PDBQT receptor file of N, H, CA, C and O in Angstrom, charges set to zero:
ATOM      1  N   MET A   1      14.846   6.618   6.674  1.00  0.00    +0.000 N 
ATOM      2  CA  MET A   1      14.215   6.029   5.517  1.00  0.00    +0.000 C 
ATOM      3  C   MET A   1      13.621   4.650   5.839  1.00  0.00    +0.000 C 
ATOM      4  O   MET A   1      12.517   4.323   5.404  1.00  0.00    +0.000 OA
ATOM      5  N   ARG A   2      14.356   3.864   6.593  1.00  0.00    +0.000 N 
ATOM      6  H   ARG A   2      15.253   4.129   6.946  1.00  0.00    +0.000 HD
ATOM      7  CA  ARG A   2      13.869   2.520   6.924  1.00  0.00    +0.000 C 
ATOM      8  C   ARG A   2      12.609   2.590   7.791  1.00  0.00    +0.000 C 
ATOM      9  O   ARG A   2      11.703   1.772   7.634  1.00  0.00    +0.000 OA
ATOM     10  N   LYS A   3      12.550   3.555   8.698  1.00  0.00    +0.000 N 
ATOM     11  H   LYS A   3      13.287   4.220   8.826  1.00  0.00    +0.000 HD
ATOM     12  CA  LYS A   3      11.377   3.725   9.536  1.00  0.00    +0.000 C 
ATOM     13  C   LYS A   3      10.175   4.125   8.684  1.00  0.00    +0.000 C 
ATOM     14  O   LYS A   3       9.071   3.616   8.872  1.00  0.00    +0.000 OA
ATOM     15  N   ARG A   4      10.400   5.034   7.754  1.00  0.00    +0.000 N 
ATOM     16  H   ARG A   4      11.297   5.448   7.600  1.00  0.00    +0.000 HD
ATOM     17  CA  ARG A   4       9.334   5.473   6.841  1.00  0.00    +0.000 C 
ATOM     18  C   ARG A   4       8.839   4.289   6.014  1.00  0.00    +0.000 C 
ATOM     19  O   ARG A   4       7.637   4.139   5.793  1.00  0.00    +0.000 OA
ATOM     20  N   LEU A   5       9.768   3.450   5.557  1.00  0.00    +0.000 N 
ATOM     21  H   LEU A   5      10.744   3.572   5.737  1.00  0.00    +0.000 HD
ATOM     22  CA  LEU A   5       9.404   2.272   4.778  1.00  0.00    +0.000 C 
ATOM     23  C   LEU A   5       8.519   1.338   5.599  1.00  0.00    +0.000 C 
ATOM     24  O   LEU A   5       7.527   0.812   5.093  1.00  0.00    +0.000 OA
ATOM     25  N   GLU A   6       8.872   1.138   6.845  1.00  0.00    +0.000 N 
ATOM     26  H   GLU A   6       9.678   1.565   7.256  1.00  0.00    +0.000 HD
ATOM     27  CA  GLU A   6       8.088   0.258   7.719  1.00  0.00    +0.000 C 
ATOM     28  C   GLU A   6       6.684   0.823   7.953  1.00  0.00    +0.000 C 
ATOM     29  O   GLU A   6       5.706   0.075   7.959  1.00  0.00    +0.000 OA
ATOM     30  N   VAL A   7       6.586   2.132   8.144  1.00  0.00    +0.000 N 
ATOM     31  H   VAL A   7       7.381   2.740   8.139  1.00  0.00    +0.000 HD
ATOM     32  CA  VAL A   7       5.288   2.781   8.345  1.00  0.00    +0.000 C 
ATOM     33  C   VAL A   7       4.416   2.622   7.097  1.00  0.00    +0.000 C 
ATOM     34  O   VAL A   7       3.221   2.348   7.205  1.00  0.00    +0.000 OA
ATOM     35  N   LEU A   8       5.007   2.793   5.925  1.00  0.00    +0.000 N 
ATOM     36  H   LEU A   8       5.978   3.015   5.837  1.00  0.00    +0.000 HD
ATOM     37  CA  LEU A   8       4.258   2.640   4.682  1.00  0.00    +0.000 C 
ATOM     38  C   LEU A   8       3.769   1.204   4.491  1.00  0.00    +0.000 C 
ATOM     39  O   LEU A   8       2.646   0.981   4.038  1.00  0.00    +0.000 OA
ATOM     40  N   LYS A   9       4.611   0.240   4.837  1.00  0.00    +0.000 N 
ATOM     41  H   LYS A   9       5.523   0.421   5.205  1.00  0.00    +0.000 HD
ATOM     42  CA  LYS A   9       4.218  -1.166   4.707  1.00  0.00    +0.000 C 
ATOM     43  C   LYS A   9       3.059  -1.505   5.649  1.00  0.00    +0.000 C 
ATOM     44  O   LYS A   9       2.152  -2.250   5.280  1.00  0.00    +0.000 OA
ATOM     45  N   ILE A  10       3.094  -0.964   6.843  1.00  0.00    +0.000 N 
ATOM     46  H   ILE A  10       3.831  -0.359   7.143  1.00  0.00    +0.000 HD
ATOM     47  CA  ILE A  10       2.015  -1.195   7.802  1.00  0.00    +0.000 C 
ATOM     48  C   ILE A  10       0.718  -0.575   7.286  1.00  0.00    +0.000 C 
ATOM     49  O   ILE A  10      -0.342  -1.198   7.342  1.00  0.00    +0.000 OA
ATOM     50  N   GLU A  11       0.812   0.649   6.785  1.00  0.00    +0.000 N 
ATOM     51  H   GLU A  11       1.673   1.155   6.739  1.00  0.00    +0.000 HD
ATOM     52  CA  GLU A  11      -0.382   1.319   6.258  1.00  0.00    +0.000 C 
ATOM     53  C   GLU A  11      -0.936   0.548   5.056  1.00  0.00    +0.000 C 
ATOM     54  O   GLU A  11      -2.151   0.449   4.889  1.00  0.00    +0.000 OA
ATOM     55  N   HIS A  12      -0.052   0.008   4.225  1.00  0.00    +0.000 N 
ATOM     56  H   HIS A  12       0.935   0.089   4.360  1.00  0.00    +0.000 HD
ATOM     57  CA  HIS A  12      -0.464  -0.781   3.063  1.00  0.00    +0.000 C 
ATOM     58  C   HIS A  12      -1.230  -2.027   3.505  1.00  0.00    +0.000 C 
ATOM     59  O   HIS A  12      -2.263  -2.362   2.926  1.00  0.00    +0.000 OA
ATOM     60  N   ARG A  13      -0.721  -2.711   4.529  1.00  0.00    +0.000 N 
ATOM     61  H   ARG A  13       0.118  -2.438   4.999  1.00  0.00    +0.000 HD
ATOM     62  CA  ARG A  13      -1.401  -3.900   5.056  1.00  0.00    +0.000 C 
ATOM     63  C   ARG A  13      -2.754  -3.529   5.657  1.00  0.00    +0.000 C 
ATOM     64  O   ARG A  13      -3.738  -4.248   5.483  1.00  0.00    +0.000 OA
ATOM     65  N   ASP A  14      -2.795  -2.402   6.365  1.00  0.00    +0.000 N 
ATOM     66  H   ASP A  14      -1.996  -1.818   6.507  1.00  0.00    +0.000 HD
ATOM     67  CA  ASP A  14      -4.054  -1.956   6.969  1.00  0.00    +0.000 C 
ATOM     68  C   ASP A  14      -5.108  -1.642   5.906  1.00  0.00    +0.000 C 
ATOM     69  O   ASP A  14      -6.282  -1.975   6.064  1.00  0.00    +0.000 OA
ATOM     70  N   LEU A  15      -4.674  -0.999   4.830  1.00  0.00    +0.000 N 
ATOM     71  H   LEU A  15      -3.720  -0.728   4.702  1.00  0.00    +0.000 HD
ATOM     72  CA  LEU A  15      -5.608  -0.699   3.750  1.00  0.00    +0.000 C 
ATOM     73  C   LEU A  15      -6.114  -1.985   3.107  1.00  0.00    +0.000 C 
ATOM     74  O   LEU A  15      -7.289  -2.092   2.757  1.00  0.00    +0.000 OA
ATOM     75  N   ASP A  16      -5.224  -2.953   2.955  1.00  0.00    +0.000 N 
ATOM     76  H   ASP A  16      -4.269  -2.866   3.240  1.00  0.00    +0.000 HD
ATOM     77  CA  ASP A  16      -5.618  -4.237   2.392  1.00  0.00    +0.000 C 
ATOM     78  C   ASP A  16      -6.691  -4.893   3.258  1.00  0.00    +0.000 C 
ATOM     79  O   ASP A  16      -7.670  -5.434   2.745  1.00  0.00    +0.000 OA
ATOM     80  N   ALA A  17      -6.500  -4.841   4.558  1.00  0.00    +0.000 N 
ATOM     81  H   ALA A  17      -5.705  -4.402   4.975  1.00  0.00    +0.000 HD
ATOM     82  CA  ALA A  17      -7.483  -5.414   5.481  1.00  0.00    +0.000 C 
ATOM     83  C   ALA A  17      -8.805  -4.655   5.419  1.00  0.00    +0.000 C 
ATOM     84  O   ALA A  17      -9.873  -5.264   5.476  1.00  0.00    +0.000 OA
ATOM     85  N   ALA A  18      -8.739  -3.338   5.305  1.00  0.00    +0.000 N 
ATOM     86  H   ALA A  18      -7.871  -2.843   5.258  1.00  0.00    +0.000 HD
ATOM     87  CA  ALA A  18      -9.960  -2.525   5.227  1.00  0.00    +0.000 C 
ATOM     88  C   ALA A  18     -10.733  -2.821   3.949  1.00  0.00    +0.000 C 
ATOM     89  O   ALA A  18     -11.960  -2.918   3.967  1.00  0.00    +0.000 OA
ATOM     90  N   ILE A  19     -10.017  -2.964   2.847  1.00  0.00    +0.000 N 
ATOM     91  H   ILE A  19      -9.020  -2.885   2.832  1.00  0.00    +0.000 HD
ATOM     92  CA  ILE A  19     -10.666  -3.281   1.569  1.00  0.00    +0.000 C 
ATOM     93  C   ILE A  19     -11.325  -4.657   1.653  1.00  0.00    +0.000 C 
ATOM     94  O   ILE A  19     -12.461  -4.833   1.214  1.00  0.00    +0.000 OA
ATOM     95  N   ASP A  20     -10.615  -5.626   2.214  1.00  0.00    +0.000 N 
ATOM     96  H   ASP A  20      -9.691  -5.484   2.571  1.00  0.00    +0.000 HD
ATOM     97  CA  ASP A  20     -11.176  -6.970   2.376  1.00  0.00    +0.000 C 
ATOM     98  C   ASP A  20     -12.420  -6.947   3.257  1.00  0.00    +0.000 C 
ATOM     99  O   ASP A  20     -13.401  -7.633   2.970  1.00  0.00    +0.000 OA
ATOM    100  N   ALA A  21     -12.378  -6.161   4.325  1.00  0.00    +0.000 N 
ATOM    101  H   ALA A  21     -11.581  -5.604   4.558  1.00  0.00    +0.000 HD
ATOM    102  CA  ALA A  21     -13.518  -6.078   5.235  1.00  0.00    +0.000 C 
ATOM    103  C   ALA A  21     -14.729  -5.461   4.544  1.00  0.00    +0.000 C 
ATOM    104  O   ALA A  21     -15.851  -5.935   4.716  1.00  0.00    +0.000 OA
ATOM    105  N   LEU A  22     -14.508  -4.416   3.771  1.00  0.00    +0.000 N 
ATOM    106  H   LEU A  22     -13.596  -4.031   3.631  1.00  0.00    +0.000 HD
ATOM    107  CA  LEU A  22     -15.618  -3.763   3.069  1.00  0.00    +0.000 C 
ATOM    108  C   LEU A  22     -16.223  -4.678   2.006  1.00  0.00    +0.000 C 
ATOM    109  O   LEU A  22     -17.444  -4.772   1.882  1.00  0.00    +0.000 OA
ATOM    110  N   THR A  23     -15.374  -5.341   1.250  1.00  0.00    +0.000 N 
ATOM    111  H   THR A  23     -14.382  -5.265   1.351  1.00  0.00    +0.000 HD
ATOM    112  CA  THR A  23     -15.897  -6.215   0.203  1.00  0.00    +0.000 C 
ATOM    113  C   THR A  23     -16.521  -7.470   0.808  1.00  0.00    +0.000 C 
ATOM    114  O   THR A  23     -17.510  -7.980   0.281  1.00  0.00    +0.000 OA
ATOM    115  N   GLY A  24     -15.965  -7.968   1.892  1.00  0.00    +0.000 N 
ATOM    116  H   GLY A  24     -15.161  -7.554   2.319  1.00  0.00    +0.000 HD
ATOM    117  CA  GLY A  24     -16.508  -9.147   2.553  1.00  0.00    +0.000 C 
ATOM    118  C   GLY A  24     -17.837  -8.890   3.225  1.00  0.00    +0.000 C 
ATOM    119  O   GLY A  24     -18.662  -9.794   3.354  1.00  0.00    +0.000 OA
ATOM    120  N   ALA A  25     -18.045  -7.652   3.656  1.00  0.00    +0.000 N 
ATOM    121  H   ALA A  25     -17.375  -6.918   3.552  1.00  0.00    +0.000 HD
ATOM    122  CA  ALA A  25     -19.292  -7.291   4.323  1.00  0.00    +0.000 C 
ATOM    123  C   ALA A  25     -20.396  -6.970   3.315  1.00  0.00    +0.000 C 
ATOM    124  O   ALA A  25     -21.525  -6.655   3.693  1.00  0.00    +0.000 OA
ATOM    125  N   GLY A  26     -20.053  -7.053   2.028  1.00  0.00    +0.000 N 
ATOM    126  H   GLY A  26     -19.136  -7.308   1.721  1.00  0.00    +0.000 HD
ATOM    127  CA  GLY A  26     -21.056  -6.772   1.010  1.00  0.00    +0.000 C 
ATOM    128  C   GLY A  26     -21.363  -5.293   0.864  1.00  0.00    +0.000 C 
ATOM    129  O   GLY A  26     -22.473  -4.912   0.494  1.00  0.00    +0.000 OA
ATOM    130  N   SER A  27     -20.377  -4.468   1.154  1.00  0.00    +0.000 N 
ATOM    131  H   SER A  27     -19.475  -4.778   1.455  1.00  0.00    +0.000 HD
ATOM    132  CA  SER A  27     -20.583  -3.025   1.068  1.00  0.00    +0.000 C 
ATOM    133  C   SER A  27     -20.855  -2.602  -0.372  1.00  0.00    +0.000 C 
ATOM    134  O   SER A  27     -20.208  -3.077  -1.305  1.00  0.00    +0.000 OA
ATOM    135  N   ASN A  28     -21.812  -1.713  -0.535  1.00  0.00    +0.000 N 
ATOM    136  H   ASN A  28     -22.337  -1.327   0.223  1.00  0.00    +0.000 HD
ATOM    137  CA  ASN A  28     -22.143  -1.181  -1.852  1.00  0.00    +0.000 C 
ATOM    138  C   ASN A  28     -21.463   0.157  -2.100  1.00  0.00    +0.000 C 
ATOM    139  O   ASN A  28     -21.735   0.815  -3.105  1.00  0.00    +0.000 OA
ATOM    140  N   ASP A  29     -20.594   0.557  -1.206  1.00  0.00    +0.000 N 
ATOM    141  H   ASP A  29     -20.373   0.023  -0.391  1.00  0.00    +0.000 HD
ATOM    142  CA  ASP A  29     -19.897   1.833  -1.345  1.00  0.00    +0.000 C 
ATOM    143  C   ASP A  29     -18.666   1.644  -2.227  1.00  0.00    +0.000 C 
ATOM    144  O   ASP A  29     -17.537   1.605  -1.738  1.00  0.00    +0.000 OA
ATOM    145  N   GLN A  30     -18.899   1.530  -3.521  1.00  0.00    +0.000 N 
ATOM    146  H   GLN A  30     -19.817   1.563  -3.918  1.00  0.00    +0.000 HD
ATOM    147  CA  GLN A  30     -17.820   1.284  -4.476  1.00  0.00    +0.000 C 
ATOM    148  C   GLN A  30     -16.851   2.466  -4.562  1.00  0.00    +0.000 C 
ATOM    149  O   GLN A  30     -15.668   2.277  -4.844  1.00  0.00    +0.000 OA
ATOM    150  N   LEU A  31     -17.339   3.656  -4.324  1.00  0.00    +0.000 N 
ATOM    151  H   LEU A  31     -18.300   3.809  -4.095  1.00  0.00    +0.000 HD
ATOM    152  CA  LEU A  31     -16.480   4.830  -4.366  1.00  0.00    +0.000 C 
ATOM    153  C   LEU A  31     -15.442   4.770  -3.246  1.00  0.00    +0.000 C 
ATOM    154  O   LEU A  31     -14.265   5.053  -3.472  1.00  0.00    +0.000 OA
ATOM    155  N   GLN A  32     -15.873   4.406  -2.052  1.00  0.00    +0.000 N 
ATOM    156  H   GLN A  32     -16.829   4.176  -1.868  1.00  0.00    +0.000 HD
ATOM    157  CA  GLN A  32     -14.951   4.286  -0.917  1.00  0.00    +0.000 C 
ATOM    158  C   GLN A  32     -13.920   3.194  -1.180  1.00  0.00    +0.000 C 
ATOM    159  O   GLN A  32     -12.734   3.384  -0.911  1.00  0.00    +0.000 OA
ATOM    160  N   ILE A  33     -14.361   2.061  -1.699  1.00  0.00    +0.000 N 
ATOM    161  H   ILE A  33     -15.325   1.907  -1.917  1.00  0.00    +0.000 HD
ATOM    162  CA  ILE A  33     -13.444   0.962  -2.005  1.00  0.00    +0.000 C 
ATOM    163  C   ILE A  33     -12.438   1.392  -3.069  1.00  0.00    +0.000 C 
ATOM    164  O   ILE A  33     -11.253   1.074  -2.964  1.00  0.00    +0.000 OA
ATOM    165  N   ALA A  34     -12.896   2.107  -4.086  1.00  0.00    +0.000 N 
ATOM    166  H   ALA A  34     -13.858   2.365  -4.171  1.00  0.00    +0.000 HD
ATOM    167  CA  ALA A  34     -12.007   2.589  -5.145  1.00  0.00    +0.000 C 
ATOM    168  C   ALA A  34     -10.970   3.559  -4.586  1.00  0.00    +0.000 C 
ATOM    169  O   ALA A  34      -9.805   3.521  -4.982  1.00  0.00    +0.000 OA
ATOM    170  N   ARG A  35     -11.390   4.428  -3.667  1.00  0.00    +0.000 N 
ATOM    171  H   ARG A  35     -12.337   4.459  -3.345  1.00  0.00    +0.000 HD
ATOM    172  CA  ARG A  35     -10.445   5.375  -3.057  1.00  0.00    +0.000 C 
ATOM    173  C   ARG A  35      -9.380   4.645  -2.242  1.00  0.00    +0.000 C 
ATOM    174  O   ARG A  35      -8.201   4.994  -2.290  1.00  0.00    +0.000 OA
ATOM    175  N   LEU A  36      -9.807   3.633  -1.499  1.00  0.00    +0.000 N 
ATOM    176  H   LEU A  36     -10.765   3.350  -1.460  1.00  0.00    +0.000 HD
ATOM    177  CA  LEU A  36      -8.853   2.855  -0.706  1.00  0.00    +0.000 C 
ATOM    178  C   LEU A  36      -7.861   2.129  -1.612  1.00  0.00    +0.000 C 
ATOM    179  O   LEU A  36      -6.667   2.074  -1.317  1.00  0.00    +0.000 OA
ATOM    180  N   LYS A  37      -8.356   1.579  -2.702  1.00  0.00    +0.000 N 
ATOM    181  H   LYS A  37      -9.326   1.623  -2.941  1.00  0.00    +0.000 HD
ATOM    182  CA  LYS A  37      -7.478   0.868  -3.640  1.00  0.00    +0.000 C 
ATOM    183  C   LYS A  37      -6.479   1.825  -4.287  1.00  0.00    +0.000 C 
ATOM    184  O   LYS A  37      -5.317   1.474  -4.492  1.00  0.00    +0.000 OA
ATOM    185  N   LYS A  38      -6.939   3.033  -4.606  1.00  0.00    +0.000 N 
ATOM    186  H   LYS A  38      -7.883   3.318  -4.439  1.00  0.00    +0.000 HD
ATOM    187  CA  LYS A  38      -6.055   4.036  -5.201  1.00  0.00    +0.000 C 
ATOM    188  C   LYS A  38      -4.966   4.442  -4.217  1.00  0.00    +0.000 C 
ATOM    189  O   LYS A  38      -3.800   4.573  -4.590  1.00  0.00    +0.000 OA
ATOM    190  N   ARG A  39      -5.348   4.638  -2.967  1.00  0.00    +0.000 N 
ATOM    191  H   ARG A  39      -6.295   4.531  -2.664  1.00  0.00    +0.000 HD
ATOM    192  CA  ARG A  39      -4.373   4.986  -1.921  1.00  0.00    +0.000 C 
ATOM    193  C   ARG A  39      -3.367   3.846  -1.742  1.00  0.00    +0.000 C 
ATOM    194  O   ARG A  39      -2.171   4.082  -1.566  1.00  0.00    +0.000 OA
ATOM    195  N   LYS A  40      -3.865   2.616  -1.789  1.00  0.00    +0.000 N 
ATOM    196  H   LYS A  40      -4.836   2.425  -1.932  1.00  0.00    +0.000 HD
ATOM    197  CA  LYS A  40      -3.001   1.445  -1.635  1.00  0.00    +0.000 C 
ATOM    198  C   LYS A  40      -1.977   1.384  -2.774  1.00  0.00    +0.000 C 
ATOM    199  O   LYS A  40      -0.813   1.062  -2.536  1.00  0.00    +0.000 OA
ATOM    200  N   LEU A  41      -2.395   1.690  -4.003  1.00  0.00    +0.000 N 
ATOM    201  H   LEU A  41      -3.340   1.952  -4.197  1.00  0.00    +0.000 HD
ATOM    202  CA  LEU A  41      -1.473   1.697  -5.131  1.00  0.00    +0.000 C 
ATOM    203  C   LEU A  41      -0.406   2.781  -4.984  1.00  0.00    +0.000 C 
ATOM    204  O   LEU A  41       0.759   2.564  -5.317  1.00  0.00    +0.000 OA
ATOM    205  N   LYS A  42      -0.812   3.947  -4.484  1.00  0.00    +0.000 N 
ATOM    206  H   LYS A  42      -1.758   4.123  -4.213  1.00  0.00    +0.000 HD
ATOM    207  CA  LYS A  42       0.160   5.021  -4.252  1.00  0.00    +0.000 C 
ATOM    208  C   LYS A  42       1.192   4.601  -3.212  1.00  0.00    +0.000 C 
ATOM    209  O   LYS A  42       2.384   4.872  -3.359  1.00  0.00    +0.000 OA
ATOM    210  N   LEU A  43       0.718   3.933  -2.155  1.00  0.00    +0.000 N 
ATOM    211  H   LEU A  43      -0.250   3.713  -2.036  1.00  0.00    +0.000 HD
ATOM    212  CA  LEU A  43       1.641   3.450  -1.130  1.00  0.00    +0.000 C 
ATOM    213  C   LEU A  43       2.602   2.425  -1.709  1.00  0.00    +0.000 C 
ATOM    214  O   LEU A  43       3.791   2.433  -1.391  1.00  0.00    +0.000 OA
ATOM    215  N   LYS A  44       2.092   1.545  -2.555  1.00  0.00    +0.000 N 
ATOM    216  H   LYS A  44       1.126   1.538  -2.814  1.00  0.00    +0.000 HD
ATOM    217  CA  LYS A  44       2.941   0.527  -3.174  1.00  0.00    +0.000 C 
ATOM    218  C   LYS A  44       4.049   1.182  -3.994  1.00  0.00    +0.000 C 
ATOM    219  O   LYS A  44       5.195   0.734  -3.962  1.00  0.00    +0.000 OA
ATOM    220  N   ASP A  45       3.707   2.246  -4.729  1.00  0.00    +0.000 N 
ATOM    221  H   ASP A  45       2.776   2.610  -4.755  1.00  0.00    +0.000 HD
ATOM    222  CA  ASP A  45       4.701   2.972  -5.513  1.00  0.00    +0.000 C 
ATOM    223  C   ASP A  45       5.751   3.622  -4.607  1.00  0.00    +0.000 C 
ATOM    224  O   ASP A  45       6.944   3.575  -4.906  1.00  0.00    +0.000 OA
ATOM    225  N   GLN A  46       5.310   4.224  -3.510  1.00  0.00    +0.000 N 
ATOM    226  H   GLN A  46       4.341   4.262  -3.268  1.00  0.00    +0.000 HD
ATOM    227  CA  GLN A  46       6.237   4.849  -2.576  1.00  0.00    +0.000 C 
ATOM    228  C   GLN A  46       7.159   3.808  -1.945  1.00  0.00    +0.000 C 
ATOM    229  O   GLN A  46       8.356   4.049  -1.790  1.00  0.00    +0.000 OA
ATOM    230  N   ILE A  47       6.604   2.655  -1.584  1.00  0.00    +0.000 N 
ATOM    231  H   ILE A  47       5.632   2.460  -1.711  1.00  0.00    +0.000 HD
ATOM    232  CA  ILE A  47       7.396   1.578  -0.989  1.00  0.00    +0.000 C 
ATOM    233  C   ILE A  47       8.455   1.116  -1.984  1.00  0.00    +0.000 C 
ATOM    234  O   ILE A  47       9.616   0.941  -1.616  1.00  0.00    +0.000 OA
ATOM    235  N   ALA A  48       8.066   0.918  -3.232  1.00  0.00    +0.000 N 
ATOM    236  H   ALA A  48       7.123   1.060  -3.531  1.00  0.00    +0.000 HD
ATOM    237  CA  ALA A  48       9.011   0.468  -4.259  1.00  0.00    +0.000 C 
ATOM    238  C   ALA A  48      10.119   1.495  -4.466  1.00  0.00    +0.000 C 
ATOM    239  O   ALA A  48      11.281   1.127  -4.638  1.00  0.00    +0.000 OA
ATOM    240  N   MET A  49       9.770   2.773  -4.450  1.00  0.00    +0.000 N 
ATOM    241  H   MET A  49       8.826   3.072  -4.310  1.00  0.00    +0.000 HD
ATOM    242  CA  MET A  49      10.760   3.825  -4.649  1.00  0.00    +0.000 C 
ATOM    243  C   MET A  49      11.773   3.846  -3.504  1.00  0.00    +0.000 C 
ATOM    244  O   MET A  49      12.975   3.969  -3.738  1.00  0.00    +0.000 OA
ATOM    245  N   ILE A  50      11.292   3.729  -2.283  1.00  0.00    +0.000 N 
ATOM    246  H   ILE A  50      10.316   3.629  -2.093  1.00  0.00    +0.000 HD
ATOM    247  CA  ILE A  50      12.199   3.734  -1.131  1.00  0.00    +0.000 C 
ATOM    248  C   ILE A  50      13.070   2.478  -1.124  1.00  0.00    +0.000 C 
ATOM    249  O   ILE A  50      14.264   2.548  -0.829  1.00  0.00    +0.000 OA
ATOM    250  N   GLU A  51      12.470   1.326  -1.450  1.00  0.00    +0.000 N 
ATOM    251  H   GLU A  51      11.501   1.268  -1.689  1.00  0.00    +0.000 HD
ATOM    252  CA  GLU A  51      13.251   0.084  -1.496  1.00  0.00    +0.000 C 
ATOM    253  C   GLU A  51      14.336   0.170  -2.569  1.00  0.00    +0.000 C 
ATOM    254  O   GLU A  51      15.457  -0.290  -2.352  1.00  0.00    +0.000 OA
ATOM    255  N   ASP A  52      14.017   0.748  -3.713  1.00  0.00    +0.000 N 
ATOM    256  H   ASP A  52      13.107   1.122  -3.890  1.00  0.00    +0.000 HD
ATOM    257  CA  ASP A  52      15.020   0.924  -4.767  1.00  0.00    +0.000 C 
ATOM    258  C   ASP A  52      16.149   1.838  -4.308  1.00  0.00    +0.000 C 
ATOM    259  O   ASP A  52      17.308   1.624  -4.666  1.00  0.00    +0.000 OA
ATOM    260  N   TYR A  53      15.824   2.834  -3.536  1.00  0.00    +0.000 N 
ATOM    261  H   TYR A  53      14.883   3.008  -3.246  1.00  0.00    +0.000 HD
ATOM    262  CA  TYR A  53      16.838   3.761  -3.017  1.00  0.00    +0.000 C 
ATOM    263  C   TYR A  53      17.730   3.062  -1.994  1.00  0.00    +0.000 C 
ATOM    264  O   TYR A  53      18.948   3.236  -1.999  1.00  0.00    +0.000 OA
ATOM    265  N   LEU A  54      17.117   2.276  -1.122  1.00  0.00    +0.000 N 
ATOM    266  H   LEU A  54      16.127   2.134  -1.117  1.00  0.00    +0.000 HD
ATOM    267  CA  LEU A  54      17.882   1.617  -0.059  1.00  0.00    +0.000 C 
ATOM    268  C   LEU A  54      18.663   0.420  -0.555  1.00  0.00    +0.000 C 
ATOM    269  O   LEU A  54      19.732   0.115  -0.028  1.00  0.00    +0.000 OA
ATOM    270  N   ILE A  55      18.138  -0.269  -1.573  1.00  0.00    +0.000 N 
ATOM    271  H   ILE A  55      17.269  -0.021  -2.001  1.00  0.00    +0.000 HD
ATOM    272  CA  ILE A  55      18.789  -1.462  -2.091  1.00  0.00    +0.000 C 
ATOM    273  C   ILE A  55      19.056  -1.220  -3.572  1.00  0.00    +0.000 C 
ATOM    274  O   ILE A  55      18.252  -1.612  -4.418  1.00  0.00    +0.000 OA
ATOM    275  N   PRO A  56      20.175  -0.579  -3.894  1.00  0.00    +0.000 N 
ATOM    276  CA  PRO A  56      20.463  -0.275  -5.297  1.00  0.00    +0.000 C 
ATOM    277  C   PRO A  56      20.789  -1.547  -6.088  1.00  0.00    +0.000 C 
ATOM    278  O   PRO A  56      21.249  -2.543  -5.529  1.00  0.00    +0.000 OA
ATOM    279  N   ASP A  57      20.544  -1.490  -7.387  1.00  0.00    +0.000 N 
ATOM    280  H   ASP A  57      20.170  -0.681  -7.841  1.00  0.00    +0.000 HD
ATOM    281  CA  ASP A  57      20.873  -2.616  -8.258  1.00  0.00    +0.000 C 
ATOM    282  C   ASP A  57      22.391  -2.772  -8.323  1.00  0.00    +0.000 C 
ATOM    283  O   ASP A  57      23.128  -1.789  -8.409  1.00  0.00    +0.000 OA
ATOM    284  N   ILE A  58      22.837  -4.006  -8.281  1.00  0.00    +0.000 N 
ATOM    285  H   ILE A  58      22.238  -4.804  -8.211  1.00  0.00    +0.000 HD
ATOM    286  CA  ILE A  58      24.275  -4.300  -8.394  1.00  0.00    +0.000 C 
ATOM    287  C   ILE A  58      24.513  -4.899  -9.760  1.00  0.00    +0.000 C 
ATOM    288  O   ILE A  58      23.967  -5.948 -10.103  1.00  0.00    +0.000 OA
ATOM    289  N   ILE A  59      25.328  -4.223 -10.527  1.00  0.00    +0.000 N 
ATOM    290  H   ILE A  59      25.771  -3.371 -10.248  1.00  0.00    +0.000 HD
ATOM    291  CA  ILE A  59      25.631  -4.694 -11.869  1.00  0.00    +0.000 C 
ATOM    292  C   ILE A  59      26.798  -5.680 -11.779  1.00  0.00    +0.000 C 
ATOM    293  O   ILE A  59      27.885  -5.335 -11.317  1.00  0.00    +0.000 OA
ATOM    294  N   ALA A  60      26.553  -6.901 -12.225  1.00  0.00    +0.000 N 
ATOM    295  H   ALA A  60      25.670  -7.181 -12.600  1.00  0.00    +0.000 HD
ATOM    296  CA  ALA A  60      27.574  -7.929 -12.131  1.00  0.00    +0.000 C 
ATOM    297  C   ALA A  60      28.482  -7.913 -13.332  1.00  0.00    +0.000 C 
ATOM    298  O   ALA A  60      29.406  -8.721 -13.418  1.00  0.00    +0.000 OA
TER     299      ALA A  60
């Protein structure tokens, strides 16, 4: 699980860099940027789910 979490975090960072590169280059391909952002959000959800599983809430 921890390895999967690390892979997802790396992919999330890579997508962030790709989105920044496309928007910084003045790309007019809004559909591609939207797809990358959607994929990034899905990864964020997966990362949060795995982190919640690995680090359960402690009720004080």
